[in-house]
PDB file as gemmi writes it, atoms N, CA and C in Angstrom:
CRYST1    1.000    1.000    1.000  90.00  90.00  90.00 P 1                      
ATOM      1  N   MET A   1       0.851  -1.153   0.000  1.00  0.00           N  
ATOM      2  CA  MET A   1       0.000   0.000   0.000  1.00  0.00           C  
ATOM      3  C   MET A   1       0.911   1.235   0.000  1.00  0.00           C  
ATOM      4  N   VAL A   2       0.595   2.162  -0.899  1.00  0.00           N  
ATOM      5  CA  VAL A   2       1.317   3.432  -0.991  1.00  0.00           C  
ATOM      6  C   VAL A   2       0.301   4.544  -0.775  1.00  0.00           C  
ATOM      7  N   CYS A   3       0.548   5.407   0.192  1.00  0.00           N  
ATOM      8  CA  CYS A   3      -0.388   6.480   0.534  1.00  0.00           C  
ATOM      9  C   CYS A   3       0.212   7.819   0.136  1.00  0.00           C  
ATOM     10  N   LEU A   4      -0.536   8.561  -0.676  1.00  0.00           N  
ATOM     11  CA  LEU A   4      -0.149   9.905  -1.084  1.00  0.00           C  
ATOM     12  C   LEU A   4      -1.113  10.898  -0.452  1.00  0.00           C  
ATOM     13  N   LEU A   5      -0.971  12.170  -0.731  1.00  0.00           N  
ATOM     14  CA  LEU A   5      -1.769  13.193  -0.070  1.00  0.00           C  
ATOM     15  C   LEU A   5      -3.270  12.995  -0.272  1.00  0.00           C  
ATOM     16  N   TYR A   6      -3.711  12.673  -1.493  1.00  0.00           N  
ATOM     17  CA  TYR A   6      -5.138  12.523  -1.777  1.00  0.00           C  
ATOM     18  C   TYR A   6      -5.484  11.169  -2.392  1.00  0.00           C  
ATOM     19  N   SER A   7      -4.632  10.163  -2.240  1.00  0.00           N  
ATOM     20  CA  SER A   7      -4.923   8.854  -2.826  1.00  0.00           C  
ATOM     21  C   SER A   7      -4.172   7.737  -2.111  1.00  0.00           C  
ATOM     22  N   VAL A   8      -4.700   6.527  -2.288  1.00  0.00           N  
ATOM     23  CA  VAL A   8      -4.062   5.315  -1.773  1.00  0.00           C  
ATOM     24  C   VAL A   8      -3.957   4.344  -2.945  1.00  0.00           C  
ATOM     25  N   HIS A   9      -2.798   3.704  -3.093  1.00  0.00           N  
ATOM     26  CA  HIS A   9      -2.551   2.767  -4.187  1.00  0.00           C  
ATOM     27  C   HIS A   9      -2.150   1.420  -3.599  1.00  0.00           C  
ATOM     28  N   TRP A  10      -2.668   0.326  -4.187  1.00  0.00           N  
ATOM     29  CA  TRP A  10      -2.382  -1.013  -3.691  1.00  0.00           C  
ATOM     30  C   TRP A  10      -1.573  -1.802  -4.705  1.00  0.00           C  
ATOM     31  N   TYR A  11      -0.615  -2.540  -4.176  1.00  0.00           N  
ATOM     32  CA  TYR A  11       0.245  -3.407  -4.973  1.00  0.00           C  
ATOM     33  C   TYR A  11       0.349  -4.749  -4.264  1.00  0.00           C  
ATOM     34  N   CYS A  12       0.733  -5.777  -5.011  1.00  0.00           N  
ATOM     35  CA  CYS A  12       1.042  -7.061  -4.376  1.00  0.00           C  
ATOM     36  C   CYS A  12       2.326  -7.597  -4.996  1.00  0.00           C  
ATOM     37  N   VAL A  13       3.014  -8.422  -4.239  1.00  0.00           N  
ATOM     38  CA  VAL A  13       4.248  -9.039  -4.708  1.00  0.00           C  
ATOM     39  C   VAL A  13       3.948 -10.496  -5.012  1.00  0.00           C  
ATOM     40  N   ASN A  14       4.227 -10.897  -6.241  1.00  0.00           N  
ATOM     41  CA  ASN A  14       4.049 -12.281  -6.681  1.00  0.00           C  
ATOM     42  C   ASN A  14       5.400 -12.822  -7.121  1.00  0.00           C  
ATOM     43  N   TYR A  15       5.498 -14.135  -7.142  1.00  0.00           N  
ATOM     44  CA  TYR A  15       6.718 -14.761  -7.635  1.00  0.00           C  
ATOM     45  C   TYR A  15       6.476 -15.234  -9.057  1.00  0.00           C  
ATOM     46  N   ASP A  16       7.262 -14.737 -10.005  1.00  0.00           N  
ATOM     47  CA  ASP A  16       7.157 -15.116 -11.417  1.00  0.00           C  
ATOM     48  C   ASP A  16       8.136 -16.259 -11.669  1.00  0.00           C  
ATOM     49  N   GLU A  17       7.598 -17.472 -11.799  1.00  0.00           N  
ATOM     50  CA  GLU A  17       8.461 -18.646 -11.969  1.00  0.00           C  
ATOM     51  C   GLU A  17       9.227 -18.610 -13.283  1.00  0.00           C  
ATOM     52  N   SER A  18       8.637 -18.036 -14.334  1.00  0.00           N  
ATOM     53  CA  SER A  18       9.339 -17.987 -15.621  1.00  0.00           C  
ATOM     54  C   SER A  18      10.554 -17.056 -15.563  1.00  0.00           C  
ATOM     55  N   ARG A  19      10.479 -16.006 -14.765  1.00  0.00           N  
ATOM     56  CA  ARG A  19      11.599 -15.074 -14.605  1.00  0.00           C  
ATOM     57  C   ARG A  19      12.500 -15.459 -13.438  1.00  0.00           C  
ATOM     58  N   GLY A  20      11.969 -16.277 -12.540  1.00  0.00           N  
ATOM     59  CA  GLY A  20      12.739 -16.695 -11.382  1.00  0.00           C  
ATOM     60  C   GLY A  20      12.952 -15.601 -10.355  1.00  0.00           C  
ATOM     61  N   ARG A  21      11.985 -14.662 -10.273  1.00  0.00           N  
ATOM     62  CA  ARG A  21      12.139 -13.560  -9.317  1.00  0.00           C  
ATOM     63  C   ARG A  21      10.774 -12.992  -8.944  1.00  0.00           C  
ATOM     64  N   PRO A  22      10.716 -12.251  -7.846  1.00  0.00           N  
ATOM     65  CA  PRO A  22       9.454 -11.608  -7.465  1.00  0.00           C  
ATOM     66  C   PRO A  22       9.155 -10.421  -8.384  1.00  0.00           C  
ATOM     67  N   VAL A  23       7.862 -10.162  -8.588  1.00  0.00           N  
ATOM     68  CA  VAL A  23       7.426  -9.020  -9.396  1.00  0.00           C  
ATOM     69  C   VAL A  23       6.367  -8.243  -8.626  1.00  0.00           C  
ATOM     70  N   LEU A  24       6.346  -6.934  -8.816  1.00  0.00           N  
ATOM     71  CA  LEU A  24       5.379  -6.055  -8.177  1.00  0.00           C  
ATOM     72  C   LEU A  24       4.213  -5.837  -9.136  1.00  0.00           C  
ATOM     73  N   SER A  25       2.991  -6.147  -8.687  1.00  0.00           N  
ATOM     74  CA  SER A  25       1.799  -6.013  -9.526  1.00  0.00           C  
ATOM     75  C   SER A  25       0.882  -4.941  -8.949  1.00  0.00           C  
ATOM     76  N   TYR A  26       0.408  -4.046  -9.817  1.00  0.00           N  
ATOM     77  CA  TYR A  26      -0.511  -2.981  -9.419  1.00  0.00           C  
ATOM     78  C   TYR A  26      -1.909  -3.562  -9.285  1.00  0.00           C  
ATOM     79  N   ILE A  27      -2.584  -3.291  -8.160  1.00  0.00           N  
ATOM     80  CA  ILE A  27      -3.937  -3.801  -7.927  1.00  0.00           C  
ATOM     81  C   ILE A  27      -4.978  -2.725  -8.208  1.00  0.00           C  
ATOM     82  N   GLY A  28      -4.756  -1.509  -7.734  1.00  0.00           N  
ATOM     83  CA  GLY A  28      -5.723  -0.435  -7.941  1.00  0.00           C  
ATOM     84  C   GLY A  28      -5.440   0.746  -7.042  1.00  0.00           C  
ATOM     85  N   SER A  29      -6.353   1.734  -7.107  1.00  0.00           N  
ATOM     86  CA  SER A  29      -6.175   2.936  -6.295  1.00  0.00           C  
ATOM     87  C   SER A  29      -7.520   3.557  -5.969  1.00  0.00           C  
ATOM     88  N   GLN A  30      -7.506   4.467  -5.018  1.00  0.00           N  
ATOM     89  CA  GLN A  30      -8.695   5.227  -4.638  1.00  0.00           C  
ATOM     90  C   GLN A  30      -8.273   6.676  -4.440  1.00  0.00           C  
ATOM     91  N   GLN A  31      -8.971   7.581  -5.112  1.00  0.00           N  
ATOM     92  CA  GLN A  31      -8.728   9.015  -4.973  1.00  0.00           C  
ATOM     93  C   GLN A  31      -9.706   9.586  -3.951  1.00  0.00           C  
ATOM     94  N   PHE A  32      -9.271  10.559  -3.161  1.00  0.00           N  
ATOM     95  CA  PHE A  32     -10.125  11.204  -2.166  1.00  0.00           C  
ATOM     96  C   PHE A  32     -10.167  12.698  -2.448  1.00  0.00           C  
ATOM     97  N   LYS A  33     -11.332  13.201  -2.852  1.00  0.00           N  
ATOM     98  CA  LYS A  33     -11.490  14.615  -3.171  1.00  0.00           C  
ATOM     99  C   LYS A  33     -11.991  15.414  -1.970  1.00  0.00           C  
ATOM    100  N   SER A  34     -12.558  14.723  -0.973  1.00  0.00           N  
ATOM    101  CA  SER A  34     -13.167  15.426   0.162  1.00  0.00           C  
ATOM    102  C   SER A  34     -12.174  15.785   1.263  1.00  0.00           C  
ATOM    103  N   GLY A  35     -10.952  15.273   1.187  1.00  0.00           N  
ATOM    104  CA  GLY A  35      -9.971  15.580   2.216  1.00  0.00           C  
ATOM    105  C   GLY A  35      -8.659  14.882   1.944  1.00  0.00           C  
ATOM    106  N   SER A  36      -7.627  15.317   2.646  1.00  0.00           N  
ATOM    107  CA  SER A  36      -6.317  14.704   2.460  1.00  0.00           C  
ATOM    108  C   SER A  36      -6.155  13.501   3.384  1.00  0.00           C  
ATOM    109  N   PHE A  37      -5.279  12.615   2.989  1.00  0.00           N  
ATOM    110  CA  PHE A  37      -5.003  11.366   3.685  1.00  0.00           C  
ATOM    111  C   PHE A  37      -4.373  11.634   5.053  1.00  0.00           C  
ATOM    112  N   ALA A  38      -4.826  10.903   6.080  1.00  0.00           N  
ATOM    113  CA  ALA A  38      -4.217  10.996   7.410  1.00  0.00           C  
ATOM    114  C   ALA A  38      -3.573   9.669   7.794  1.00  0.00           C  
ATOM    115  N   SER A  39      -4.296   8.542   7.577  1.00  0.00           N  
ATOM    116  CA  SER A  39      -3.782   7.236   7.974  1.00  0.00           C  
ATOM    117  C   SER A  39      -4.529   6.139   7.227  1.00  0.00           C  
ATOM    118  N   ALA A  40      -3.883   4.985   7.087  1.00  0.00           N  
ATOM    119  CA  ALA A  40      -4.528   3.823   6.468  1.00  0.00           C  
ATOM    120  C   ALA A  40      -4.051   2.571   7.176  1.00  0.00           C  
ATOM    121  N   SER A  41      -4.899   1.565   7.182  1.00  0.00           N  
ATOM    122  CA  SER A  41      -4.574   0.314   7.857  1.00  0.00           C  
ATOM    123  C   SER A  41      -5.214  -0.843   7.113  1.00  0.00           C  
ATOM    124  N   TRP A  42      -4.531  -1.984   7.095  1.00  0.00           N  
ATOM    125  CA  TRP A  42      -5.101  -3.192   6.522  1.00  0.00           C  
ATOM    126  C   TRP A  42      -4.721  -4.360   7.414  1.00  0.00           C  
ATOM    127  N   SER A  43      -5.477  -5.433   7.303  1.00  0.00           N  
ATOM    128  CA  SER A  43      -5.230  -6.619   8.118  1.00  0.00           C  
ATOM    129  C   SER A  43      -5.142  -7.840   7.216  1.00  0.00           C  
ATOM    130  N   SER A  44      -4.170  -8.683   7.450  1.00  0.00           N  
ATOM    131  CA  SER A  44      -4.048  -9.914   6.658  1.00  0.00           C  
ATOM    132  C   SER A  44      -5.181 -10.891   6.962  1.00  0.00           C  
ATOM    133  N   GLN A  45      -5.866 -10.731   8.099  1.00  0.00           N  
ATOM    134  CA  GLN A  45      -6.996 -11.594   8.442  1.00  0.00           C  
ATOM    135  C   GLN A  45      -8.264 -11.195   7.686  1.00  0.00           C  
ATOM    136  N   LEU A  46      -8.380  -9.936   7.293  1.00  0.00           N  
ATOM    137  CA  LEU A  46      -9.539  -9.454   6.536  1.00  0.00           C  
ATOM    138  C   LEU A  46      -9.109  -9.261   5.091  1.00  0.00           C  
ATOM    139  N   SER A  47      -9.197 -10.316   4.337  1.00  0.00           N  
ATOM    140  CA  SER A  47      -8.700 -10.327   2.968  1.00  0.00           C  
ATOM    141  C   SER A  47      -9.317  -9.214   2.120  1.00  0.00           C  
ATOM    142  N   GLY A  48      -8.474  -8.341   1.615  1.00  0.00           N  
ATOM    143  CA  GLY A  48      -8.907  -7.318   0.683  1.00  0.00           C  
ATOM    144  C   GLY A  48      -9.553  -6.090   1.280  1.00  0.00           C  
ATOM    145  N   GLU A  49      -9.587  -5.933   2.597  1.00  0.00           N  
ATOM    146  CA  GLU A  49     -10.203  -4.752   3.196  1.00  0.00           C  
ATOM    147  C   GLU A  49      -9.145  -3.809   3.760  1.00  0.00           C  
ATOM    148  N   CYS A  50      -9.422  -2.525   3.629  1.00  0.00           N  
ATOM    149  CA  CYS A  50      -8.505  -1.490   4.091  1.00  0.00           C  
ATOM    150  C   CYS A  50      -9.322  -0.340   4.659  1.00  0.00           C  
ATOM    151  N   LEU A  51      -8.885   0.209   5.775  1.00  0.00           N  
ATOM    152  CA  LEU A  51      -9.521   1.394   6.353  1.00  0.00           C  
ATOM    153  C   LEU A  51      -8.641   2.605   6.081  1.00  0.00           C  
ATOM    154  N   VAL A  52      -9.267   3.690   5.626  1.00  0.00           N  
ATOM    155  CA  VAL A  52      -8.544   4.929   5.338  1.00  0.00           C  
ATOM    156  C   VAL A  52      -9.189   6.053   6.134  1.00  0.00           C  
ATOM    157  N   LEU A  53      -8.377   6.796   6.868  1.00  0.00           N  
ATOM    158  CA  LEU A  53      -8.832   7.951   7.639  1.00  0.00           C  
ATOM    159  C   LEU A  53      -8.320   9.214   6.960  1.00  0.00           C  
ATOM    160  N   LEU A  54      -9.244  10.158   6.704  1.00  0.00           N  
ATOM    161  CA  LEU A  54      -8.852  11.438   6.118  1.00  0.00           C  
ATOM    162  C   LEU A  54      -8.666  12.474   7.218  1.00  0.00           C  
ATOM    163  N   GLU A  55      -7.962  13.543   6.910  1.00  0.00           N  
ATOM    164  CA  GLU A  55      -7.697  14.618   7.877  1.00  0.00           C  
ATOM    165  C   GLU A  55      -8.978  15.238   8.422  1.00  0.00           C  
ATOM    166  N   ASN A  56     -10.060  15.244   7.621  1.00  0.00           N  
ATOM    167  CA  ASN A  56     -11.318  15.852   8.057  1.00  0.00           C  
ATOM    168  C   ASN A  56     -12.155  14.918   8.934  1.00  0.00           C  
ATOM    169  N   GLY A  57     -11.644  13.707   9.241  1.00  0.00           N  
ATOM    170  CA  GLY A  57     -12.327  12.765  10.118  1.00  0.00           C  
ATOM    171  C   GLY A  57     -13.137  11.703   9.406  1.00  0.00           C  
ATOM    172  N   GLU A  58     -13.298  11.803   8.092  1.00  0.00           N  
ATOM    173  CA  GLU A  58     -14.030  10.782   7.343  1.00  0.00           C  
ATOM    174  C   GLU A  58     -13.239   9.480   7.334  1.00  0.00           C  
ATOM    175  N   VAL A  59     -13.958   8.354   7.464  1.00  0.00           N  
ATOM    176  CA  VAL A  59     -13.343   7.030   7.428  1.00  0.00           C  
ATOM    177  C   VAL A  59     -13.953   6.256   6.267  1.00  0.00           C  
ATOM    178  N   PHE A  60     -13.111   5.598   5.484  1.00  0.00           N  
ATOM    179  CA  PHE A  60     -13.557   4.792   4.360  1.00  0.00           C  
ATOM    180  C   PHE A  60     -13.111   3.357   4.577  1.00  0.00           C  
ATOM    181  N   CYS A  61     -14.011   2.407   4.343  1.00  0.00           N  
ATOM    182  CA  CYS A  61     -13.681   0.982   4.355  1.00  0.00           C  
ATOM    183  C   CYS A  61     -13.690   0.529   2.902  1.00  0.00           C  
ATOM    184  N   LEU A  62     -12.530   0.178   2.388  1.00  0.00           N  
ATOM    185  CA  LEU A  62     -12.389  -0.193   0.982  1.00  0.00           C  
ATOM    186  C   LEU A  62     -12.081  -1.678   0.867  1.00  0.00           C  
ATOM    187  N   ASN A  63     -12.681  -2.313  -0.118  1.00  0.00           N  
ATOM    188  CA  ASN A  63     -12.371  -3.735  -0.371  1.00  0.00           C  
ATOM    189  C   ASN A  63     -12.265  -4.015  -1.832  1.00  0.00           C  
TER     190      ASN A  63                                                      
END                                                                             
C-alpha cells in the first residue's frame, strides 16, 4: 500500500516462476477529493479490506 496526499494505491508481490524472481503487480487505487489522507490500515486476516482515515475525520472501508 502506498499512501499519497489525496490517494491510496495497492500493490502485491508475486513470484514469477518464468523469470525466477518476485514481481510487483498494481492492484488499484482510490482518490479522495473530500480531504487529504491521514492514515490507512489493513489486516491480513480481513482479505482485501482497508480502512482509510482522512484529515477531516471521514473514514472509508475499501475492499
